LUMLUMVO-515436 format. One record per residue (C-alpha): x, z, y. Coordinates in Angstrom, 2 decimals. Each point is the difference from the previous one (the first is absolute). Last residue first. Layout:
REC_u_w_v
REC_X_Z_Y
...
END
This chain:
REC_u_w_v
REC_-14.12_7.48_-1.15
REC_-3.60_-0.87_-0.93
REC_-0.82_-1.35_3.41
REC_-1.67_-2.85_-1.86
REC_2.35_-2.38_1.92
REC_2.89_2.26_-1.01
REC_-0.79_0.02_-3.67
REC_-0.39_-3.81_-0.14
REC_3.18_-0.40_2.11
REC_2.01_2.23_-2.35
REC_-1.18_-1.88_-3.01
REC_0.87_-3.31_1.57
REC_3.49_1.16_1.01
REC_0.69_1.37_-3.49
REC_-0.07_3.73_-0.50
REC_2.31_3.00_-0.62
REC_-1.87_3.22_0.85
REC_-2.91_-0.77_-2.32
REC_1.94_1.04_-3.07
REC_0.59_3.50_1.49
REC_3.71_0.70_-0.47
REC_2.30_1.21_-2.67
REC_3.67_0.11_1.10
REC_1.82_-1.62_-2.89
REC_-1.17_-3.31_1.32
REC_-1.32_-2.49_-2.46
REC_-3.00_-1.12_2.04
REC_2.10_-1.30_2.93
REC_1.05_-3.30_-1.62
REC_-3.56_-0.46_-1.25
REC_-1.32_-0.17_3.61
REC_2.16_-2.93_0.92
REC_-1.95_-1.67_2.82
REC_0.46_3.21_1.92
REC_-1.77_2.41_2.32
REC_1.06_3.63_-0.26
REC_-3.08_1.94_1.23
REC_-0.99_3.08_1.91
REC_3.56_0.35_1.11
REC_1.35_3.55_-0.18
REC_3.04_-1.25_1.97
REC_2.37_1.55_-2.57
REC_-2.01_-1.35_-2.99
REC_-0.40_-3.57_1.32
REC_3.60_-0.04_1.22
REC_1.27_1.04_-3.46
REC_-2.10_-2.69_-1.63
REC_1.49_-2.63_2.21
REC_3.55_1.20_-0.64
REC_-0.60_0.21_-3.78
REC_-1.37_-3.55_0.04
REC_3.31_-1.09_1.58
REC_1.75_1.67_-2.89
REC_-1.83_-2.18_-2.48
REC_-0.59_1.51_-3.45
REC_-1.84_3.02_1.48
REC_1.64_3.40_-0.08
REC_-2.63_1.86_2.11
REC_2.70_1.91_1.65
REC_-1.45_2.12_2.76
REC_2.40_1.95_2.18
REC_1.46_-3.20_1.37
REC_0.18_1.32_3.63
REC_-2.15_-2.68_1.53
REC_-0.49_0.25_3.77
REC_-3.43_-1.28_1.02
REC_-0.95_-2.50_2.64
REC_-3.60_-0.87_0.89
REC_0.15_-3.87_0.31
REC_-1.27_-1.48_3.18
REC_3.26_-0.85_1.86
REC_2.22_-0.72_-3.13
REC_-2.79_-2.32_-1.42
REC_-0.35_-1.79_3.32
REC_3.81_-0.45_0.25
REC_0.01_-1.36_-3.55
REC_-2.74_-2.57_0.85
REC_1.96_-1.04_3.10
REC_3.20_-0.35_-2.11
REC_-1.95_-2.20_-2.35
REC_-1.09_-2.29_2.77
REC_3.61_-0.16_1.36
REC_1.25_-0.98_-3.47
REC_-2.42_-2.79_0.05
REC_-3.09_-0.23_-2.16
REC_-1.26_-2.17_-2.80
REC_-0.24_2.93_-2.29
REC_1.62_-1.81_-2.90
REC_2.80_-1.25_2.19
REC_0.68_3.43_1.59
REC_-0.26_1.60_-3.39
REC_2.61_-2.36_-1.52
REC_2.41_0.73_2.86
REC_-0.45_3.73_-0.39
REC_-1.34_1.69_3.15
REC_-3.27_1.32_-1.60
REC_1.67_1.62_-2.95
REC_2.81_1.78_1.79
REC_-2.11_1.08_2.86
REC_-2.70_1.40_-2.14
REC_2.74_1.75_-2.03
REC_1.48_1.35_3.15
REC_-3.41_1.32_1.06
REC_-0.33_1.70_-3.45
REC_3.37_1.71_0.42
REC_-0.76_1.11_3.55
REC_-3.35_1.48_-0.96
REC_-3.57_-1.19_0.83
REC_-3.52_1.11_-0.63
REC_-2.70_-2.33_1.38
REC_-3.09_1.22_1.74
REC_-3.37_-1.76_-0.43
REC_-2.49_-0.64_2.77
REC_2.66_-0.69_2.66
REC_-0.95_-3.63_0.43
REC_3.45_-1.10_-1.29
REC_-0.52_2.18_-3.09
REC_-3.40_-1.60_-0.56
REC_1.67_-3.43_0.38
REC_2.59_1.02_-2.50
REC_-2.68_1.01_-2.48
REC_-1.78_-3.36_0.51
REC_3.28_-1.83_-0.67
REC_0.51_1.82_-3.27
REC_-3.71_-0.52_-1.01
REC_-0.01_-3.74_0.15
REC_0.23_-2.74_2.49
REC_2.61_-0.36_2.78
REC_2.68_-0.64_-2.60
REC_3.79_0.56_0.03
REC_0.08_2.98_2.29
REC_-2.45_2.03_-1.93
REC_1.61_-1.12_-3.22
REC_3.40_1.34_1.18
REC_-1.58_3.28_1.14
REC_-1.62_0.41_-3.40
REC_3.27_-0.77_-1.84
REC_1.85_2.50_2.05
REC_-2.21_2.86_-1.19
REC_-2.24_1.34_2.71
REC_-0.37_3.74_0.37
REC_-3.36_0.98_1.34
REC_-1.37_2.58_2.43
REC_-3.80_-0.02_0.57
REC_-0.89_0.68_3.52
REC_-1.71_3.26_0.99
REC_-2.72_-0.15_2.58
REC_-0.10_2.73_2.58
REC_-3.51_0.86_1.19
END
């Protein structure tokens, strides 16, 4: 029997938190992605944002990693992410243009969930979505562990 993996779009703040702390839901989600149990949607613009945020001097200091460590993490993300081309057909018109990019990937990829620490930032999209589609890392993990995804 073919098992279907859940496809998620990770907001940059979730990836950052996953790298920053080995405890917590964000890190647990990344570990499930690493283990192949959860699939991660990726686009070139989102990958470039991940790279920009993680390689900032302040981030490197905060994360306690070397640039080489961060490059390894980024290569891993590039390798395992399921890549989608974004044609910007959906304009949710969120306040933050980078949130628009994340939202567009989630819609284009038909992700089961958009996982973010800033749920409220996505609730005001002009495109109406199921309220359970945008979730925090801990809410996603609870649903996923119950196999309620």
